Each structure stands twice: as C-alpha cells, then as structure tokens.
C-alpha positions, -999 to 999 in steps of 0.1 A, spaced: -65 -152 98 -28 -157 91 -7 -127 82 28 -133 69 53 -106 79 88 -103 64 109 -96 95 141 -91 76 129 -64 51 138 -28 58 168 -7 68 162 -13 105 150 -49 103 146 -71 121 146 -50 153 119 -25 142 98 -53 128 99 -71 162 91 -38 180 63 -31 156 48 -66 162 50 -60 199 31 -26 194 4 -43 174 -2 -70 200 -4 -43 227 -29 -23 207 -52 -53 200 -48 -69 234 -84 -63 243 -98 -74 209 -118 -106 208 -98 -118 178 -64 -109 165 -44 -120 135 -19 -149 138 13 -133 125 37 -157 108 72 -142 114 95 -149 84 132 -146 87 164 -161 100 154 -180 132 188 -177 148 185 -139 146 148 -135 153 143 -158 183 166 -139 207 150 -106 197 115 -119 199 122 -135 233 134 -101 246 101 -85 236 79 -113 250 69 -128 216 79 -164 224 45 -178 215 45 -165 179 54 -187 149 88 -182 132 91 -194 96 128 -199 90 141 -181 59 179 -178 61 183 -156 30 176 -119 24 171 -100 -9 192 -69 -7 181 -35 -20 207 -35 -47 198 -69 -61 180 -75 -94 144 -83 -83 136 -111 -108 170 -128 -105 171 -126 -67 136 -141 -64 146 -169 -87 180 -176 -71 170 -170 -35 141 -193 -29 148 -194 8 147 -156 12 121 -140 34 103 -124 4 102 -156 -16 89 -176 14 63 -150 21 49 -152 -14 49 -190 -12 28 -189 20 4 -165 4 1 -184 -29 -5 -218 -11 -31 -204 12 -11 -207 43 -12 -169 47 -41 -146 40 -19 -115 35 18 -107 31 37 -77 43 73 -66 36 94 -34 37 121 -52 17 132 -48 -19 103 -30 -36 111 -44 -70 112 -80 -57 78 -73 -40 63 -61 -72 77 -89 -93 66 -115 -67 31 -100 -67 27 -100 -104 41 -134 -111 30 -153 -79 -4 -137 -69 -13 -122 -103 -38 -95 -112 -76 -100 -108 -92 -110 -141 -103 -79 -158 -77 -56 -142 -52 -46 -169 -27 -31 -145 -26 -32 -107 -18 1 -90 -4 15 -58 -19 45 -39 -9 69 -12 -28 89 14 -30 126 10 -40 144 43 -66 171 39 -64 205 56 -99 199 71 -86 167 88 -100 143 61 -81 118 41 -77 116 3 -63 89 -19 -39 95 -49 -31 68 -74 -11 56 -93 21 67 -74 48 48 -92 38 14 -104 27 25 -139 49 54 -152 32 53 -186 -6 48 -188 -35 45 -212 -68 63 -206 -84 29 -198 -58 24 -170 -68 56 -153 -105 46 -156 -97 13 -138 -76 31 -112 -107 52 -104 -127 21 -96 -99 5 -75 -93 38 -56 -130 42 -50 -134 8 -35 -102 13 -14 -116 46 -1 -150 31 7 -140 -3 23 -107 6 40 -111 43 48 -149 41 53 -156 70 29 -192 67 16 -196 74 -21 -161 86 -27 -157 116 -51 -132 108 -79 -112 135 -98 -86 135 -125 -54 153 -117 -49 179 -144 -34 214 -153 -68 230 -152 -103 224 -140 -121 228 -173 -131 198 -194 -107 195 -224 -76 206 -204 -44 186 -202 -22 164 -223 -35 136 -246 -38 111 -218 -59 135 -196 -81 146 -225 -88 109 -235 -93 98 -199 -118 125 -190 -148 112 -210 -142 76 -198 -143 87 -162 -173 109 -169 -193 80 -184 -182 54 -157 -213 46 -136 -192 27 -111 -177 59 -97 -188 94 -86 -167 115 -110 -164 152 -101 -141 164 -129 -106 178 -130 -86 191 -101 -52 209 -100 -22 201 -79 -31 228 -53 -64 210 -47 -49 178 -35 -49 190 1 -84 206 -2 -117 188 2 -126 187 -35 -122 149 -41 -117 117 -21 -98 98 -48 -76 114 -74 -62 95 -104 -31 101 -125 -3 83 -143 24 68 -121 51 92 -132 31 122 -121 19 105 -90 53 95 -78 66 131 -82 37 143 -61 43 116 -35 80 125 -31 71 162 -28 44 154 -2 69 133 18 93 163 18 67 184 36 72 164 68 110 166 64 108 204 60 85 207 90 109 187 112 140 206 99 123 239 108 111 225 142 75 229 132 53 205 152 17 203 139 1 170 150 -32 179 133 -18 183 98 19 185 90 28 154 110 2 134 91 25 135 61 49 111 79 47 77 61 47 57 94 12 68 102 0 47 72 26 20 73 26 9 37 5 6 6 -13 -24 -7 -10 -34 -44 -46 -28 -56 -60 -51 -83 -43 -84 -73 -61 -114 -59 -47 -114 -24 -35 -87 0 1 -77 -5 14 -46 14 46 -29 6 63 -9 33 88 20 32 125 9 33 131 30 64 100 15 82 100 20 120 81 1 146 50 23 142 50 17 105 52 -21 109 23 -19 134 1 0 110 10 -23 81 -3 -53 102 -35 -33 111 -40 -25 74 -35 -62 64 -59 -73 91 -86 -49 79 -82 -60 42 -86 -96 52 -115 -89 76 -134 -69 50 -126 -94 22 -114 -65 2 -99 -85 -26 -131 -104 -31 -149 -70 -34 -124 -61 -62 -130 -94 -80 -168 -88 -79 -163 -53 -93 -144 -66 -123 -165 -96 -132 -168 -97 -170 -204 -104 -180 
C-alpha cells in the first residue's frame, strides 16, 4: 500500500513529521509488510532532515509550495497546485496513493476531500469523529465534532451508521451501542433536532440504538458511539481537550485515564463517508501524532474500510 504524507503540514513540520515517520518505521520493523510512505514536500528541505534520521530509502514527492493556516482554503488549493496538500490529493485521486494524511490547513483538507475525493454515493454529509476515553479503560466515539455545525435528523441517522462501522472495523468493538447526545435520557427530550432524530435512530436496523445519553455519560460505559450535530460535538471536543491541559497544569499524571485525552495518542481523525481514506491531523502534531496517523491510515487501507462504507450505503 502507498500512504501519502504531507511533510510540510503542521506547526512543527517538517521536523516532527520526519521524526514521526522514523517512529513508525521503528514500531513496524518486525512486521512482514509495511506501508510505503510517499513523503510530500520541499525536497531541498526534506532530504537533509530525512538523511539525518536514516530515511534515505523513502520516496520524496517534491512540492515546493505550502498552504498556510491563514489562507483561504478554496483559493489556496486553486492557486497553489504545487502545494503539499494539492499534490497529496492528486496522488490519492489518481490511485498513486491509497490514503492521504496531513496536519496542515484544515479548511484546505476538507475542501480537497469534498471536491477531489467526494462523498460515497448515498452519504448526504461526511463527518469527522473524535475518541472519548472511558473511565473503565474503554474507548468511545463521538461524532460529528465540527464538520457539520447545522444538521438534519437524517444526517444524525447516517452519522450513527458511519460511527458504528468505524467503531467495529477500526476499534474492534463488536456490535457497537449507539446513543443520541441529549439533555435528558427520556424519549421525547431535547430540541427539535434531537426529538426528530430519535425515532429515526430507533427504527434503524443497521445500528444498535440504546437511546439518549447526557453529557456526563460520555465518559461512562453507556454507549460506544454517540451522535450529535457538529456545533455541539465541537464544543464537547474542545472541553475534552482542555482536561489534559488542566491535568498537566496541575501536575496530575494519570497514564490510565487523564493522559488518554491527549490528541497525540490518536494522531488524527479520518473523514468518514468519503470514498478514500483522508486523515486530518492536529495543527500542533508531534512525532507521536504523526506515527499514529500513519498507523491509522494503514489499518483503514488494510481493512478496506472505505469499501465497507460503500457497501453499507448501496441504494437498492
């Protein structure tokens, strides 16, 4: 498999991307097969760094331009065809790469995904998810966390299917329990969106719906997948990220739980509902985050995850 990696995306790129790639190769050194990582970026900058970390044998795809964080995504993609993000999407769209990873301009990544790779037929709106650590050591999935601020009930119903398949095939959770994030557990609670989404989820035979859960239940073992609109999900995500920052500020070291809120443990998030694996990383991604993004991309390709999504949304 070929995984395209934007080496220039992120606040600490390309150094952390190079270090992350080295960590990945160390971790999979005993594996029978490993991904062939295509390193996209300015060759004059990348080659000396990669030589320093013993990565001389890897392929560098020269991309002399970079899309900055403050640039308009659509305009930048159109005007900077030789940027690392534009080149990455070209490799993915033409079949020269099986997955694409970047911690660069999030807007450009989303625009590139929607206009280059496109949504799977039947998926009205792709979504992004985040991992929610459980107090019992388990893992939960929350979606949407920012891609769709305003949603229709039908969108939440599709998010439930996407999230269930993600939990099952990537996190190995058998028969994931799906819940609707709400202001109360009883059926009929919530705003117009929640009230209209509940019966759709209840009748959806493709998921195992367990009803409503409240915000305090997100860290409990009440559901494996929780759905909500992107506005609510993003607020929850940012609050969850602050838990790790608070723990660090107060010198609280808890490897079994609090430290699991650190983004680098998961690397990045895939865009769920598009035809090929696209993984978006945090702008402050470190070496560990880049390593985990490559591992995630590798698993998505190995499990043919996007093909599984296509099969789930086949229109009879």
